[in-house]
N, C-alpha and C positions, 0 to 999 in steps of 0.2 A: 584362172582359165589351165585348165589342166591340158596334157599333151593331146588329148582327144579333142579338145574344143579350140586348140589355137594353133594356126601353123608356125612352125617354127622361125624366130626370127633370121632373115638373111643376113649372117656377118659379114658377107662377102660384100655388100653394099654399105655396111655400116661399121667397117673395121677401123680402127682409130689408126691414124697415119700422123706422119710428122707433121703436119699442118694443122691437126687438130687444135681448138682454142681448149683452155680451160672451161670455159663453159659450155662446149660442147663434150668434153668428156663429162662434166658434172651431169647433165642430162643422160649419157650414154650409161654412167655407172648407178643412175636411179631406176632407168629403165629395167637395168639387169637385175636389181635388187627388188624392183616389184615385181617382175615374172617371177622371182623365188616365191615372192610372198603369194602370187596369185596361183603358182603351181599348189601351194598348201589349202589356200583358200581361194577358190576361183569366184566365190558370190560377193566378195569384199567391195560393195560399191566405191570407197574411198580410194581402194587400191586402184580398181579400174579407171576411175577418175584420173587419178596422179600418174598413171601409166600412159593413158590417153595424152595427157598433157605435155608428158617427156616429149614423147613422138611430135607431139604439135609445136614445140618450142625448139626441137632440131629441124623441124622443115621450113621454121621461120630463119633460123641459123644459115641453112643450105638455101633457101630465097634470096637472103641478103648476100649471099657469096655468088649468086647466078649459077648455083648447082641445082637446077630445077628438077631433075630427074632424081635425085637424092631427095629433094624437097616431096616431091609427088609420093615417094617410096615411105617416107614416114609419115604421110597423112594416109597411105595406103593400108600400111601394116594394121594400125589398129580398128581401123573401117573392117577391111577385111575378116579380122577375127572376130569383131561383134557380128557380122554378117552371117558368119559360119556358126556361131554361137545361138544365134537367134532360130537358124534353119536346121540345124541339127541337134539340137538338145531337146529331148522329151520333157524335160523338167519345165514347169511354167515360169516359176519363179526364176530360173536361169533366164529363160526367154524375155522375160520382163524387163531383166536388167539389161541384156543385150539391145534391146530396141531403146530402152533408156540410153545408152550409151551411143547408138547411131545417132541419135538425136544431136548428140556433140562432134561425132565425126562426119557425118554427110554433109553440115552447112560447110563446114573447112574446107571438105573436098570441092563443093559447090563454088565457093569464094576462089578458091585457086584455079578452077577450069575459068574463070572469067578473065584470068591475065593470062592463062598458059592453056589455053582450048585442047581438049584430048580430040581423039576422033569421033567421027558422028556417032558411030554404034556404042561407043564409052559414054558420050554424053547424055545419049537416049535412057542408057542402062542407069546413071545417075538419078536422071529427071523421074523414071519410073521408080527408082527407090525413095527418091523425096516423096512421090504422091504415096507411095505406099505406108512410109511412115507418119505422114500427115494425116491418112484414113486412119490408121491404127491409135495414133494419139487422139483423134475425136472419138473413138471408141471407148478409150481407157478414162476419158474425161465425162 
């Protein structure tokens, strides 16, 4: 994910505080390391999957703490980054990688919305994205 492919991580929301657990710090450090790797090689599928997984693990930690906005933010960062790559890249390989990654990020967001529903417009947008991804998956198979 080069700078042109991904919005910058919002450190204001994800800054390490005195209350951070070692597990949380581990995932933050992993995410940072993976972002550096992805800057050098934005199409490394293993790094993309690990980067997404790191954010999903942080989201789980925040959900367990009752920090639902932070959890949502951790789910949205990789999802929006992959959407950006899919829609703004003119390289078919990168677009396909991003679409495959959205197949990981979108279901997690949908699952989160079942417990913490967003506004109606946001939910409609997620449903439309899910339909579009399902349609694209049928085309690729």
